[in-house]
N, C-alpha and C positions, 0 to 999 in steps of 0.2 A: 582492576588495580590501576591506580594512577601511574603514569609514566614520567620519567625525567629525561632530559636531553643529555646525550653523551657524545662527545666528539672523539673520533678515532683518526689515526693517521695510517695511511697505507700508500704503496706506490700506485701511480696512475693506472697502470695496466690491471692491477688487482681490483681497483675500484671499478673500472669499466667491466671487468669480468663479473663482478658481484652484481652490478646493475643489470647486465645482460641476463644473468642467471635468474635474478629476481623477476625481471620482466617475462621471461619464458615460463615462469611458474605462477604468474599472476599475483605477485606479492611485492612487498617493498624490501629494500636492503635491511631496514630496521627490523621488520618482522622476521625475516630470514635469520638475521643475527640472533634475535631473541630465541627462536626455535632451536638454533644450533647450540646456544649456551645452555638452555634447559635440558637438551638431550645429553650434553656433556656432564652436567651436574647429576642427572639421573644415572648415567653410566658409572659415575664415581661412587654411587650408593648414597649420595647425600639425599636426605629426605626432610620434608617439612616436619616441624615438631608435631608430635601427636596431640590431638585435641584433648581437652580436659576429660571428656567422657571416655576416650580410649585409654588415657593414663589411669583413670579410676578403675576401669574394667580389667586392665592388665594384671595377670597373676591370679585371677579368680578361679581359673580352671587348673586343676592339677592332674596331669596325665600320669599313668603308671610308667615308671622309668624302664621297666623291662618289656613293655609292649611296643611292638613295631607298628609302623603305619598300616601295614596290611592287616594285622590282627585287630587294630582299633577299628578299621573300616569294616571288617567282617563282623565284629561285635555290634557295631552301630546298625548295620543292615539287618543282622539277625534280630536285634531288638525291635527294629522298625516293622519288619515283616513277620515277626513271630516264628522265625525258623531257627531251630537249634540243630547242631550236628550230633 
């Protein structure tokens, strides 16, 4: 993905700490900043839009509303291995 330049302002001490931290981790302040922002976006639950194929496939499977996860797993495994209770 192409990048664009961004100018930020911070106090000198914080800038020096950021540069030191980046150097200790073998990265740049820019790369460190990008990783931090991506992590924050993921933590908020923001997701990239679903691909067209995913949007098209969404809703194709209807699960029984009364079945719990454990029951669905039991049924799937029983069907796969031919075991019935």
